[in-house]
Rosetta silent file (secondary structure, phi, psi, omega in degrees, C-alpha in Angstrom):
SEQUENCE: XXXXXXXXXXXXXXXXXXXXXXXXXXXXXXXXXXXXXXXXXXXXXXXXXXXXXXXXXXXXXXXXXXXXXXXXXXXXXXXXXXXXXXXXXXXXXXXXXXXXXXXXXXXXXXXXXXXXXXXXXXXXXXXXXXXXXXXXXXXXXXXXXXXXXXXXXXXXXXXXXXXXXXXXXXXXXXXXXXXXXXXXXXXXXXXXXXXXXXXXXXXXXXXXXXXXXXXXXXXXXXXXXXXXXXXXXXXXXXXXXXXXXXXXXXXXXXXXXXXXXXXXXXXXXXXXXXXXXXXXXXXXXXXXXXXXXXXXXXXXXXXXXXXXXXXXXXXXXXXXXXXXXXXXXXXXXXXXXXXXXXXXXXXXXXXXXXXX
SCORE:     score description
SCORE:     0.000 S_00000001
   1 L     0.000  121.150 -174.163   -8.529   66.652    8.008 S_00000001
   2 E   -96.921  146.813  175.433   -8.704   63.795   10.525 S_00000001
   3 E   -83.774  123.807 -173.704  -11.781   62.281   12.122 S_00000001
   4 E  -109.271  -25.603 -178.146  -11.475   62.660   15.873 S_00000001
   5 E  -157.003  142.857  178.918  -14.811   61.559   17.342 S_00000001
   6 E  -135.267  132.280  175.745  -17.962   59.771   16.199 S_00000001
   7 E  -138.109  169.592 -179.182  -21.298   59.485   17.979 S_00000001
   8 E  -150.395  161.719  178.335  -24.821   58.555   16.984 S_00000001
   9 E  -136.293  135.849  173.905  -28.458   58.880   17.951 S_00000001
  10 E   -98.430  129.220  177.512  -31.354   56.562   17.160 S_00000001
  11 E  -111.242  116.632  174.291  -34.660   58.270   16.389 S_00000001
  12 E   -99.316  106.652 -166.830  -37.801   56.136   16.642 S_00000001
  13 E  -112.686  132.574  176.171  -40.327   58.224   14.762 S_00000001
  14 E   -89.792  150.322  176.644  -44.067   57.785   14.420 S_00000001
  15 E   -98.391  135.859 -178.723  -45.916   58.597   11.219 S_00000001
  16 E   -70.945  -24.523 -175.573  -48.944   60.855   11.448 S_00000001
  17 E  -138.358   86.539  179.557  -50.632   59.033    8.567 S_00000001
  18 E   -53.902  147.665 -176.169  -49.785   55.310    8.252 S_00000001
  19 E  -134.179  159.093 -179.052  -49.804   54.099    4.658 S_00000001
  20 E  -117.135  134.324  169.821  -50.128   50.854    2.755 S_00000001
  21 L  -116.945 -172.828 -169.363  -48.046   49.644   -0.176 S_00000001
  22 L   -62.643  -26.761 -173.597  -48.351   46.347   -2.027 S_00000001
  23 L  -120.004   -0.481  177.561  -46.599   44.270    0.624 S_00000001
  24 L  -169.588  163.798  171.680  -47.064   46.027    4.012 S_00000001
  25 E  -109.346  134.803 -171.867  -48.633   48.817    6.092 S_00000001
  26 E  -120.884  128.726 -179.456  -46.171   51.239    7.685 S_00000001
  27 E  -128.421    0.378  179.517  -46.838   53.416   10.759 S_00000001
  28 E  -159.213  165.388  178.199  -43.347   54.222   12.114 S_00000001
  29 E  -148.100  149.813  173.960  -39.711   54.427   11.112 S_00000001
  30 E  -110.910  126.483  175.616  -36.327   54.269   12.809 S_00000001
  31 E  -119.290  151.333  174.931  -33.605   56.664   11.669 S_00000001
  32 E  -119.338  137.671  176.731  -30.022   56.979   12.862 S_00000001
  33 E  -112.771  118.798  178.386  -28.069   60.225   12.935 S_00000001
  34 E   -96.722  131.832  178.208  -24.293   59.901   12.741 S_00000001
  35 E  -114.916  117.406 -176.769  -22.211   62.800   14.057 S_00000001
  36 E  -114.123  118.103 -178.913  -18.635   62.934   12.770 S_00000001
  37 E  -103.376  149.855 -176.453  -16.230   65.419   14.389 S_00000001
  38 E  -128.609  165.685  177.079  -12.871   66.493   12.960 S_00000001
  39 L   -73.697   -9.229  174.979   -9.665   68.149   14.077 S_00000001
  40 L   -90.405    9.222  177.858  -10.648   71.047   11.840 S_00000001
  41 L    70.357    5.352  176.362  -13.621   71.715   14.152 S_00000001
  42 L   -89.612  136.592 -178.491  -16.071   70.936   11.341 S_00000001
  43 E  -116.504  132.402  178.771  -18.851   68.504   12.238 S_00000001
  44 E  -114.067  152.389 -177.495  -20.701   66.402    9.681 S_00000001
  45 E  -129.314  139.848  175.860  -24.036   64.616    9.952 S_00000001
  46 E  -134.755  157.825 -176.309  -25.422   61.618    8.122 S_00000001
  47 E  -123.743  137.613  170.002  -28.711   59.742    8.230 S_00000001
  48 E  -119.722  138.676  177.311  -29.539   56.032    7.983 S_00000001
  49 L  -129.015   77.965 -175.781  -33.094   54.755    7.515 S_00000001
  50 L   -63.832  142.309  179.061  -32.858   50.959    7.726 S_00000001
  51 L  -144.924  125.044 -176.055  -35.662   48.970    6.173 S_00000001
  52 L   -57.345  -32.080 -178.371  -35.801   45.144    6.094 S_00000001
  53 L   -87.990  -48.773 -171.756  -37.205   45.135    2.551 S_00000001
  54 L   -79.322  -43.831 -174.700  -35.519   48.128    0.900 S_00000001
  55 L  -112.364    0.577  179.738  -32.074   48.164    2.541 S_00000001
  56 L    61.591   31.866 -178.628  -31.910   44.631    3.994 S_00000001
  57 L  -134.145  150.884  167.218  -31.268   46.015    7.480 S_00000001
  58 L  -106.086  165.107  175.170  -32.977   46.204   10.837 S_00000001
  59 H   -56.681  -35.649  179.440  -32.259   48.983   13.356 S_00000001
  60 H   -67.097  -32.264  175.809  -30.197   46.508   15.378 S_00000001
  61 H   -61.667  -42.581 -178.385  -28.077   45.815   12.279 S_00000001
  62 H   -70.228  -41.656  176.694  -27.251   49.511   11.999 S_00000001
  63 H   -57.007  -46.481  178.472  -26.526   49.848   15.716 S_00000001
  64 H   -60.832  -44.815 -177.674  -24.116   46.928   15.491 S_00000001
  65 H   -62.350  -42.031 -179.822  -22.481   48.353   12.364 S_00000001
  66 H   -63.238  -49.321 -174.028  -21.903   51.761   13.937 S_00000001
  67 H   -70.776  -38.729 -168.962  -20.420   50.416   17.158 S_00000001
  68 H  -105.711  -14.970 -178.865  -18.365   47.548   15.777 S_00000001
  69 H  -122.295  -56.197 -171.072  -17.434   48.555   12.228 S_00000001
  70 H   -67.129  -52.935 -177.473  -17.921   52.248   11.433 S_00000001
  71 H   -62.966  -50.605  179.095  -16.478   53.894   14.555 S_00000001
  72 H   -59.368  -35.665 -177.305  -13.411   51.620   14.862 S_00000001
  73 H   -74.796  -42.585 -170.504  -12.656   51.964   11.148 S_00000001
  74 H   -81.266  -29.095 -175.434  -13.150   55.724   10.721 S_00000001
  75 L   -56.849  127.958  178.705  -11.458   57.119   13.833 S_00000001
  76 L    86.444   -6.789 -177.205   -8.215   58.830   12.911 S_00000001
  77 L   -79.067  153.669  174.047   -8.787   58.565    9.168 S_00000001
  78 E   -83.951  113.791 -171.969   -8.290   61.451    6.716 S_00000001
  79 H   -70.084  -17.672  178.312  -11.813   62.099    5.436 S_00000001
  80 H   -76.692   -1.140  169.168  -10.534   63.563    2.157 S_00000001
  81 H   -96.534   40.643 -169.079   -9.559   60.022    1.189 S_00000001
  82 H   -62.149  -31.132  178.844  -13.304   59.392    1.050 S_00000001
  83 H   -62.160  -43.945  177.513  -13.218   57.185   -2.066 S_00000001
  84 H   -67.359  -43.145 -177.780  -10.969   54.708   -0.277 S_00000001
  85 H   -60.863  -46.316 -176.948  -12.901   55.007    2.987 S_00000001
  86 H   -70.356  -35.848  177.890  -16.256   54.329    1.371 S_00000001
  87 H   -65.920  -44.792 -179.726  -14.913   51.468   -0.747 S_00000001
  88 H   -69.590  -38.030  177.169  -13.334   49.737    2.237 S_00000001
  89 H   -64.547  -36.330  177.919  -16.384   50.366    4.426 S_00000001
  90 H   -59.612  -41.451  177.587  -18.599   48.849    1.751 S_00000001
  91 H   -64.142  -40.513 -178.481  -16.567   45.658    1.970 S_00000001
  92 H   -72.554  -35.320 -175.487  -16.813   45.644    5.772 S_00000001
  93 H   -85.445  -17.612 -177.919  -20.524   46.482    5.897 S_00000001
  94 L    65.630 -126.519 -175.658  -21.660   44.059    3.219 S_00000001
  95 L   -90.413   11.906  179.859  -25.260   44.747    2.203 S_00000001
  96 L   -77.326   79.843 -170.916  -25.945   47.321    4.939 S_00000001
  97 H   -71.482  -35.980 -178.838  -26.660   50.092    2.441 S_00000001
  98 H   -72.289  -31.420  176.004  -28.239   52.663    4.774 S_00000001
  99 H   -64.860  -41.341  176.526  -25.316   52.354    7.201 S_00000001
 100 H   -66.488  -41.849  178.984  -22.933   53.079    4.325 S_00000001
 101 H   -59.995  -39.750 -179.796  -25.127   55.945    3.120 S_00000001
 102 H   -58.408  -44.842  177.920  -25.057   57.469    6.601 S_00000001
 103 H   -66.626  -46.421  179.108  -21.255   57.636    6.541 S_00000001
 104 H   -53.738  -47.949 -178.373  -21.226   58.880    2.941 S_00000001
 105 H   -64.080  -40.871 -179.960  -23.594   61.757    3.778 S_00000001
 106 H   -63.543  -40.968  179.947  -21.575   62.789    6.828 S_00000001
 107 H   -66.252  -44.341  178.728  -18.337   62.882    4.807 S_00000001
 108 H   -67.274  -32.729  175.880  -19.887   64.938    2.001 S_00000001
 109 H   -61.660  -44.720 -179.797  -21.449   67.246    4.608 S_00000001
 110 H   -65.556  -45.881 -176.246  -18.006   67.912    6.089 S_00000001
 111 H   -63.667  -39.627  179.414  -16.298   68.434    2.740 S_00000001
 112 H   -74.581  -29.237  172.421  -18.873   70.927    1.516 S_00000001
 113 H   -66.951  -39.320  176.554  -18.761   72.736    4.859 S_00000001
 114 H   -62.080  -38.186  177.918  -14.997   72.944    4.483 S_00000001
 115 L   -77.342   -8.599  178.578  -15.520   74.430    1.010 S_00000001
 116 L    60.739   44.745  175.813  -18.061   76.829    2.565 S_00000001
 117 L  -139.839  157.375  171.146  -20.814   76.040    0.056 S_00000001
 118 E   -61.344  151.887 -175.940  -24.124   74.172    0.147 S_00000001
 119 H   -58.639  -37.839 -177.365  -23.683   70.510   -0.751 S_00000001
 120 H   -62.971  -31.505  176.651  -25.581   70.822   -4.050 S_00000001
 121 H   -75.619  -37.262  177.226  -23.034   73.404   -5.244 S_00000001
 122 H   -60.748  -35.833 -178.101  -20.117   71.279   -4.052 S_00000001
 123 H   -83.642  -12.454  179.017  -21.511   68.405   -6.145 S_00000001
 124 L   147.439  -29.761  171.292  -22.062   70.502   -9.260 S_00000001
 125 L    60.463   43.446 -175.938  -24.909   72.940   -8.623 S_00000001
 126 L   -67.716  -38.677  179.250  -26.859   72.338  -11.820 S_00000001
 127 L  -142.591  170.750 -178.033  -30.149   73.795  -10.488 S_00000001
 128 L  -122.980   11.616  172.946  -31.416   75.335   -7.251 S_00000001
 129 E  -162.860  159.835  178.368  -34.929   73.866   -6.961 S_00000001
 130 E  -155.593  142.349  176.578  -36.913   70.831   -8.075 S_00000001
 131 E   -77.743  139.948  175.850  -40.548   69.754   -8.003 S_00000001
 132 E  -115.289  147.454  168.754  -41.363   66.687   -5.938 S_00000001
 133 L   -79.962  164.105  171.176  -44.242   64.293   -6.183 S_00000001
 134 E  -127.417  140.515 -166.078  -46.192   63.366   -3.079 S_00000001
 135 E   -98.658  137.765  171.282  -47.311   59.791   -2.573 S_00000001
 136 E  -110.489  118.267 -179.664  -50.749   58.346   -1.934 S_00000001
 137 L   -71.530 -179.273 -178.143  -50.560   54.838   -0.489 S_00000001
 138 L   -74.484  120.218  176.699  -52.949   52.015   -1.252 S_00000001
 139 L  -153.438  177.316 -179.321  -56.439   52.842   -0.017 S_00000001
 140 L   -63.460  165.897 -176.941  -60.003   52.787   -1.337 S_00000001
 141 H   -60.577  -47.490 -178.579  -61.081   54.820   -4.335 S_00000001
 142 H   -64.389  -42.180  178.952  -62.974   57.430   -2.300 S_00000001
 143 H   -64.785  -37.063  178.114  -60.178   57.759    0.244 S_00000001
 144 H   -62.532  -43.179 -179.630  -57.651   58.151   -2.570 S_00000001
 145 H   -66.028  -38.599  176.804  -59.642   60.978   -4.104 S_00000001
 146 H   -63.222  -42.701  179.596  -59.932   62.728   -0.728 S_00000001
 147 H   -65.805  -40.159  177.489  -56.188   62.441   -0.202 S_00000001
 148 H   -60.025  -43.307  178.774  -55.533   63.769   -3.710 S_00000001
 149 H   -61.018  -42.637  178.460  -57.749   66.773   -2.958 S_00000001
 150 H   -58.847  -46.257 -177.545  -55.848   67.416    0.263 S_00000001
 151 H   -70.370  -39.422  177.462  -52.490   67.396   -1.539 S_00000001
 152 H   -62.541  -40.439  178.241  -53.681   69.524   -4.454 S_00000001
 153 H   -65.438  -24.550  176.761  -55.018   72.068   -1.971 S_00000001
 154 L   -81.345   -7.347  176.320  -51.564   72.153   -0.380 S_00000001
 155 L   105.756    0.080  179.421  -50.100   73.175   -3.727 S_00000001
 156 L   -70.932  141.507 -179.373  -48.630   69.910   -5.002 S_00000001
 157 L  -114.400   -2.824  179.774  -48.744   69.513   -8.786 S_00000001
 158 E  -131.876  122.619  177.895  -47.424   65.920   -9.015 S_00000001
 159 E  -114.602  134.561  172.422  -49.124   62.936   -7.367 S_00000001
 160 E  -109.809  122.782 -176.923  -47.673   59.437   -7.172 S_00000001
 161 E  -102.525  126.317  175.892  -50.289   56.739   -6.659 S_00000001
 162 E   -86.196  141.891  179.126  -49.275   53.426   -5.108 S_00000001
 163 L  -157.058 -150.259  177.170  -51.002   50.311   -6.385 S_00000001
 164 L   106.909   -6.279 -178.152  -50.385   46.838   -7.639 S_00000001
 165 L  -106.243  -16.529 -179.362  -52.901   44.863   -5.603 S_00000001
 166 L  -152.577  101.581 -173.140  -56.102   45.474   -7.593 S_00000001
 167 H   -58.373  -49.618 -176.031  -55.848   46.376  -11.275 S_00000001
 168 H   -64.132  -40.211  179.101  -59.419   47.561  -11.804 S_00000001
 169 H   -67.469  -38.644  177.832  -59.396   49.672   -8.662 S_00000001
 170 H   -61.083  -43.530  178.656  -56.039   51.200   -9.634 S_00000001
 171 H   -62.448  -43.622 -179.820  -57.437   52.185  -13.030 S_00000001
 172 H   -61.628  -41.623  179.045  -60.533   53.678  -11.406 S_00000001
 173 H   -60.546  -48.200 -177.395  -58.411   55.750   -9.017 S_00000001
 174 H   -63.229  -42.142  179.951  -56.281   57.182  -11.793 S_00000001
 175 H   -64.727  -42.108 -177.839  -59.289   58.039  -13.939 S_00000001
 176 H   -67.216  -42.332  179.026  -61.139   59.736  -11.087 S_00000001
 177 H   -63.807  -44.543 -179.263  -58.166   61.832  -10.027 S_00000001
 178 H   -64.391  -38.368  179.453  -57.492   62.893  -13.611 S_00000001
 179 H   -62.995  -39.930 -178.268  -61.145   63.749  -14.177 S_00000001
 180 H   -80.914  -34.545 -176.473  -61.206   66.013  -11.123 S_00000001
 181 L  -129.312   73.255 -173.912  -57.678   67.420  -11.541 S_00000001
 182 L   -65.581  -17.916 -178.380  -56.790   67.263  -15.263 S_00000001
 183 L   -96.017    0.625  178.778  -53.762   69.541  -14.874 S_00000001
 184 L   -87.034  132.069  175.077  -52.069   67.473  -12.172 S_00000001
 185 E   -72.537  135.688 -179.205  -49.208   65.206  -13.265 S_00000001
 186 E  -118.929  131.144  172.137  -49.835   61.599  -12.259 S_00000001
 187 E  -117.241  152.695 -179.150  -47.243   58.905  -11.630 S_00000001
 188 E  -131.266  131.730  179.385  -48.064   55.298  -10.766 S_00000001
 189 E  -112.480  110.789 -179.018  -46.035   52.847   -8.684 S_00000001
 190 L   -77.583  -11.583  176.812  -46.989   49.219   -9.226 S_00000001
 191 L    48.289   39.088  176.532  -44.779   48.038   -6.343 S_00000001
 192 L    66.707   16.969 -171.804  -44.044   44.765   -8.176 S_00000001
 193 L   -88.409   -9.330 -172.792  -47.728   43.834   -7.989 S_00000001
 194 L  -107.794  154.973  164.764  -48.563   43.275  -11.674 S_00000001
 195 L   -83.445  173.278  175.831  -47.925   40.655  -14.298 S_00000001
 196 H   -61.017  -44.633 -178.971  -46.776   41.761  -17.758 S_00000001
 197 H   -61.041  -43.795  179.376  -50.330   41.357  -19.056 S_00000001
 198 H   -66.204  -39.286  179.769  -51.773   43.446  -16.202 S_00000001
 199 H   -60.764  -45.634  179.304  -49.105   46.123  -16.671 S_00000001
 200 H   -65.756  -39.821  178.494  -49.962   46.508  -20.347 S_00000001
 201 H   -62.706  -39.158  178.377  -53.685   46.545  -19.531 S_00000001
 202 H   -61.769  -46.998 -178.186  -53.113   49.316  -16.983 S_00000001
 203 H   -63.072  -43.688  179.767  -51.272   51.481  -19.502 S_00000001
 204 H   -64.172  -39.070 -177.341  -53.915   50.975  -22.182 S_00000001
 205 H   -72.980  -22.282 -178.539  -56.750   51.750  -19.762 S_00000001
 206 L  -110.348   16.263 -174.988  -55.077   54.963  -18.557 S_00000001
 207 L   -57.479  -37.821 -176.758  -53.754   56.108  -21.957 S_00000001
 208 L   -70.432  -17.709 -177.438  -55.981   59.189  -22.038 S_00000001
 209 L   -76.903  -35.804 -174.893  -54.603   60.363  -18.685 S_00000001
 210 L    78.598   51.492  178.532  -51.008   60.705  -19.814 S_00000001
 211 L   -57.310  128.081 -173.834  -49.341   58.908  -16.877 S_00000001
 212 L   -74.226  -42.141 -176.645  -45.909   60.470  -16.553 S_00000001
 213 E  -142.802  138.182  174.869  -44.036   57.489  -15.027 S_00000001
 214 E  -115.828  106.369 -169.549  -44.911   53.813  -14.485 S_00000001
 215 E   -97.982  127.467  171.505  -42.691   52.607  -11.655 S_00000001
 216 L    36.310   65.908 -179.031  -41.644   48.974  -11.048 S_00000001
 217 L   -72.501  -27.892 -171.303  -44.822   47.194  -12.143 S_00000001
 218 L  -116.670  171.714 -172.928  -43.351   43.670  -12.067 S_00000001
 219 L   -66.621  143.291  174.773  -41.376   41.434   -9.703 S_00000001
 220 H   -60.218  -39.417 -173.785  -37.681   41.972   -9.031 S_00000001
 221 H   -65.266  -20.372  179.019  -37.102   38.227   -9.308 S_00000001
 222 H  -122.910   67.919 -170.416  -38.198   38.212  -12.965 S_00000001
 223 L   -60.952  -29.133 -179.060  -36.447   41.331  -14.196 S_00000001
 224 H   -60.399  -21.249  179.913  -36.911   40.483  -17.865 S_00000001
 225 H   -66.939  -30.181  175.274  -40.615   41.260  -17.390 S_00000001
 226 H   -59.159  -45.065  178.517  -39.785   44.952  -17.036 S_00000001
 227 H   -64.430  -36.247  178.251  -38.338   44.847  -20.523 S_00000001
 228 H   -64.689  -39.421  176.814  -41.374   42.979  -21.824 S_00000001
 229 H   -66.403  -47.224 -177.187  -43.627   45.724  -20.460 S_00000001
 230 H   -57.721  -37.202 -177.868  -41.387   48.485  -21.838 S_00000001
 231 H   -70.016  -17.282 -173.869  -41.503   46.938  -25.313 S_00000001
 232 H  -109.796   -3.778 -176.649  -45.316   47.024  -25.361 S_00000001
 233 L  -130.274  165.134  179.131  -46.161   50.463  -23.932 S_00000001
 234 L  -112.905   15.364  174.136  -45.310   54.096  -24.602 S_00000001
 235 L   -98.479  136.221 -179.105  -45.221   55.224  -20.954 S_00000001
 236 L   -59.245  128.769  178.124  -41.734   55.452  -19.378 S_00000001
 237 E   -97.357  128.051 -177.439  -40.988   52.375  -17.229 S_00000001
 238 E  -113.293  135.042  173.742  -38.910   53.083  -14.139 S_00000001
 239 E   -87.294  132.091  174.046  -36.831   50.623  -12.114 S_00000001
 240 L  -122.945  -79.343 -178.734  -37.001   51.012   -8.342 S_00000001
 241 L   -60.667  -24.486  179.389  -36.690   47.779   -6.363 S_00000001
 242 L   -74.783   -8.571 -176.031  -34.671   46.307   -9.245 S_00000001
 243 L  -118.176  105.007  176.569  -31.949   48.919   -8.719 S_00000001
 244 L  -126.108  -16.850 -175.958  -29.800   48.605   -5.597 S_00000001
 245 L  -137.624  168.269  174.725  -26.229   48.597   -6.922 S_00000001
 246 H   -62.114  -37.928  177.565  -24.076   49.998   -9.699 S_00000001
 247 H   -61.451  -40.559  176.502  -24.075   46.521  -11.245 S_00000001
 248 H   -58.901  -44.455 -178.709  -27.881   46.578  -11.310 S_00000001
 249 H   -60.865  -43.729  179.959  -27.807   49.909  -13.158 S_00000001
 250 H   -64.448  -43.791 -178.438  -25.402   48.563  -15.772 S_00000001
 251 H   -64.519  -44.826  179.221  -27.405   45.367  -16.286 S_00000001
 252 H   -61.172  -41.787 -179.655  -30.726   47.212  -16.632 S_00000001
 253 H   -69.889  -45.242 -176.977  -29.209   49.637  -19.118 S_00000001
 254 H   -61.337  -38.472 -177.752  -27.308   47.001  -21.077 S_00000001
 255 L   -90.350    2.137  176.690  -30.395   44.822  -21.478 S_00000001
 256 L    51.581   55.232 -176.430  -32.631   47.824  -22.282 S_00000001
 257 L  -100.686  -13.444 -178.827  -35.239   46.863  -19.701 S_00000001
 258 L  -142.728  163.838  174.711  -36.268   50.311  -18.464 S_00000001
 259 L   -98.448  -21.583 -172.174  -36.556   53.930  -19.570 S_00000001
 260 E  -147.224  161.556  175.623  -35.734   55.455  -16.179 S_00000001
 261 E  -130.093  146.445  176.434  -34.119   54.677  -12.818 S_00000001
 262 E  -107.160  110.579 -178.453  -35.060   55.658   -9.287 S_00000001
 263 E   -97.432  111.889  175.723  -31.943   56.356   -7.224 S_00000001
 264 E  -107.751  119.564 -174.186  -32.581   56.187   -3.489 S_00000001
 265 H   -59.464  -37.925  179.564  -29.488   57.096   -1.500 S_00000001
 266 H   -65.856  -31.114 -176.176  -30.419   54.845    1.405 S_00000001
 267 H   -81.898  -35.330 -174.842  -30.857   51.904   -0.959 S_00000001
 268 H   -95.840  -15.381  177.520  -27.688   52.331   -3.045 S_00000001
 269 L   108.121   14.822  172.924  -25.304   53.404   -0.280 S_00000001
 270 L   115.804 -173.358 -173.706  -25.078   57.168   -0.583 S_00000001
 271 H   -69.645  -41.510 -176.495  -24.088   59.999   -2.898 S_00000001
 272 H   -58.489  -48.915  177.052  -20.766   58.568   -4.116 S_00000001
 273 H   -68.571  -38.898  179.909  -22.418   55.409   -5.498 S_00000001
 274 H   -57.344  -38.594  178.998  -25.442   57.445   -6.595 S_00000001
 275 H   -65.928  -38.750  177.443  -23.252   59.598   -8.839 S_00000001
 276 H   -65.334  -43.347  178.815  -21.812   56.496  -10.513 S_00000001
 277 H   -61.713  -42.034  179.612  -25.288   55.051  -11.062 S_00000001
 278 H   -64.706  -34.482  177.956  -26.457   58.334  -12.534 S_00000001
 279 H   -66.356  -40.181  175.819  -23.484   58.353  -14.914 S_00000001
 280 H   -61.986  -44.267  179.164  -24.419   54.883  -16.169 S_00000001
 281 H   -60.619  -44.004 -179.547  -27.992   56.077  -16.625 S_00000001
 282 H   -62.861  -43.015  179.990  -26.833   59.144  -18.525 S_00000001
 283 H   -62.207  -31.981 -179.343  -24.611   57.077  -20.815 S_00000001
 284 L   -90.943    5.667 -178.207  -27.587   54.827  -21.579 S_00000001
 285 L    60.066   38.944  174.166  -29.876   57.832  -22.147 S_00000001
 286 L  -103.983  129.425  173.384  -32.017   56.913  -19.143 S_00000001
 287 E   -71.082  157.281 -179.622  -33.521   59.733  -17.095 S_00000001
 288 E  -124.204  147.383  171.558  -33.070   59.544  -13.343 S_00000001
 289 E  -122.126  143.644  170.662  -35.262   60.329  -10.364 S_00000001
 290 E   -98.912  120.194 -179.545  -34.075   60.699   -6.803 S_00000001
 291 E  -110.030 -169.234 -177.298  -36.452   58.907   -4.477 S_00000001
 292 L  -155.705  171.998  166.619  -36.593   58.222   -0.773 S_00000001
 293 L  -119.572 -153.503 -177.899  -37.938   55.974    1.940 S_00000001
 294 L   -82.265   83.934 -176.378  -39.181   57.060    5.368 S_00000001
 295 L  -112.724  144.226  173.033  -36.332   59.442    6.133 S_00000001
 296 L   -69.535  177.392 -174.772  -36.229   62.447    8.419 S_00000001
 297 H   -57.373  -28.967 -179.804  -35.372   65.846    6.995 S_00000001
 298 H   -66.284  -43.426  177.636  -31.622   65.192    7.087 S_00000001
 299 H   -67.036  -40.547  178.850  -31.942   62.235    4.714 S_00000001
 300 H   -64.984  -39.654  178.191  -34.374   64.108    2.466 S_00000001
 301 H   -59.254  -40.019  178.558  -32.006   67.082    2.360 S_00000001
 302 H   -62.737  -45.422  176.907  -29.245   64.786    1.103 S_00000001
 303 H   -60.280  -40.042  179.163  -31.497   63.489   -1.668 S_00000001
 304 H   -62.764  -50.448 -178.955  -32.440   67.052   -2.561 S_00000001
 305 H   -60.686  -39.697  176.769  -28.841   68.279   -2.791 S_00000001
 306 H   -63.320  -45.671 -178.800  -27.936   65.254   -4.913 S_00000001
 307 H   -61.513  -35.263 -177.688  -30.915   65.819   -7.215 S_00000001
 308 H   -76.028  -12.756 -168.973  -29.986   69.469   -7.724 S_00000001
 309 H   -89.083  -15.851 -170.756  -26.413   68.689   -8.667 S_00000001
 310 L  -130.551  135.313 -179.085  -26.796   66.806  -11.956 S_00000001
 311 L   -65.680  -26.629 -178.069  -28.594   67.629  -15.247 S_00000001
 312 L   -74.726  -15.997  178.678  -29.591   63.996  -15.813 S_00000001
 313 E   -91.184  103.026 -173.016  -31.667   63.956  -12.618 S_00000001
 314 E  -111.347   -4.888 -178.847  -34.905   65.520  -13.776 S_00000001
 315 E  -131.147  151.738  176.003  -37.426   64.038  -11.323 S_00000001
 316 E  -137.937  141.052  172.729  -37.748   63.926   -7.541 S_00000001
 317 L  -131.553   75.216 -171.131  -39.894   61.917   -5.169 S_00000001
 318 L  -118.919   71.733 -176.780  -38.710   63.366   -1.876 S_00000001
 319 L  -124.383    9.595 -172.527  -41.698   63.327    0.446 S_00000001
 320 L   -64.945  -16.627 -177.881  -40.674   60.708    3.025 S_00000001
 321 L   -88.575  -14.688 -166.154  -40.371   63.260    5.815 S_00000001
 322 L   -68.043  -27.904 -179.983  -43.829   64.792    5.536 S_00000001
 323 L   -96.087    0.763 -177.801  -45.643   62.284    7.769 S_00000001
 324 E   -78.663  127.016  179.023  -42.922   62.098   10.418 S_00000001
 325 L   -82.636  133.543  175.934  -44.015   63.493   13.775 S_00000001
 326 L    59.066   49.256  176.290  -41.490   65.743   15.581 S_00000001
 327 L   -76.540  114.968 -177.555  -38.817   65.641   12.873 S_00000001
 328 L   -72.151   -6.737 -175.399  -35.876   67.651   14.285 S_00000001
 329 L  -116.021   19.931 -173.204  -34.522   68.299   10.775 S_00000001
 330 L   -68.673  -18.104 -171.521  -37.665   69.565    9.063 S_00000001
 331 L  -103.789   12.982 -176.437  -36.353   73.110    8.578 S_00000001
 332 L   -91.395    8.553  168.127  -33.070   72.527    6.723 S_00000001
 333 E  -155.271  172.573 -179.231  -34.792   73.009    3.332 S_00000001
 334 E  -116.854  145.716  172.799  -38.024   74.588    2.117 S_00000001
 335 E  -126.563  114.406 -178.470  -41.087   73.049    0.502 S_00000001
 336 E  -131.304  115.355  178.543  -43.403   75.541   -1.176 S_00000001
 337 L    51.766   44.909  176.254  -46.290   74.457   -3.422 S_00000001
 338 L    81.082    3.280  179.866  -44.619   71.178   -4.239 S_00000001
 339 E  -108.695  131.471  178.354  -41.212   72.724   -5.004 S_00000001
 340 E   -97.421  134.963  178.774  -38.159   71.879   -2.880 S_00000001
 341 E  -130.029  133.847  172.972  -35.507   74.506   -2.214 S_00000001
 342 E   -77.914  159.989  166.386  -32.257   74.076   -0.258 S_00000001
 343 L   -80.296  170.168  177.731  -31.090   76.694    2.142 S_00000001
 344 L   -96.309   15.113  174.241  -27.821   78.384    1.259 S_00000001
 345 L   -68.406  156.771 -176.983  -26.196   77.166    4.475 S_00000001
 346 L   -68.604  152.874  177.650  -23.022   75.166    4.040 S_00000001
 347 E    66.179 -141.538  177.270  -23.163   71.398    3.652 S_00000001
 348 L   -75.661   -7.444  176.850  -26.541   69.748    4.178 S_00000001
 349 L    96.766   10.935 -177.499  -27.687   72.875    5.956 S_00000001
 350 L  -123.037  138.820  166.493  -27.638   71.586    9.514 S_00000001
 351 L  -142.284  158.794 -175.382  -25.618   72.435   12.610 S_00000001
 352 H   -61.088  -24.870  178.677  -26.479   71.809   16.254 S_00000001
 353 H   -63.904  -19.617 -179.205  -27.041   75.519   16.792 S_00000001
 354 H   -69.721  -20.889 -177.545  -30.136   75.163   14.581 S_00000001
 355 H  -116.811   10.742  177.948  -31.965   73.207   17.302 S_00000001
 356 L   -71.635    0.000    0.000  -30.645   74.959   20.374 S_00000001
């Protein structure tokens, strides 16, 4: 099946509820939608969500990549040689991971549409639903508790709290939420904001809560500190910012620095690389979570289908679409009481007729 035409659209999307993490406040996001047409009349769609920190790209980087690298390279190619296409595109794109992910998603969308199955079944179909956490950004203690109440009332059973800028306040937030909602699972994302000593102090101070996951407490630049934290606590330590490539996954596993990995398709370059990273994690007996950045529903759907396809992926943090205003792809999966369900439509679940 040959690729006959490629087009794209840039979506500049505002967030209804700007949020703060350890290093910035975010109130909008730019996504790109790639449309890949074939001589078999099947059309595939992929999403890129460039981020200067997470994916090392600006929107202009992705625009340039689409016009000058992706379209000239892909036109006329047989998409079923996708391993070669993605490998060669990776060399051409360099570190533009969301641009590569966008192509990867479009190719997998087409192949699963050709097979006439939802993408999660094409990839393996291990399960058909998964619970997601919902994230509370850095805010005051009272505001955090109000936001937690809002999410619990919406039916979410897993909350991820962002922190890393004030240890005592982070501890207070976790204790207050647990006191009010003792049956809610709590995860904590340190966003590289803690030292080893602070990380250990956080775990000891929140021991009675039973924090499910402690995500990236220390700096990427001093990766050995993750291992130092892991050796001193009994809460699973998860790598996020430290994991961007397959090589990163191997190094983290080989050096026994984490208990878990967070695979974000936009950050690693798509499903094909994500499957390899997950295999390394499985071999090292590390659980995996599929995470996200500020992606519209098309990107979140890809993460969902990937998460459903493999037994080693037992956690999901796929909430990046919830604050996006006027998301044209919000209906290609379901979210009910904190549980994500794909539709049974072929591929990622989207065709242009859905928005006509």
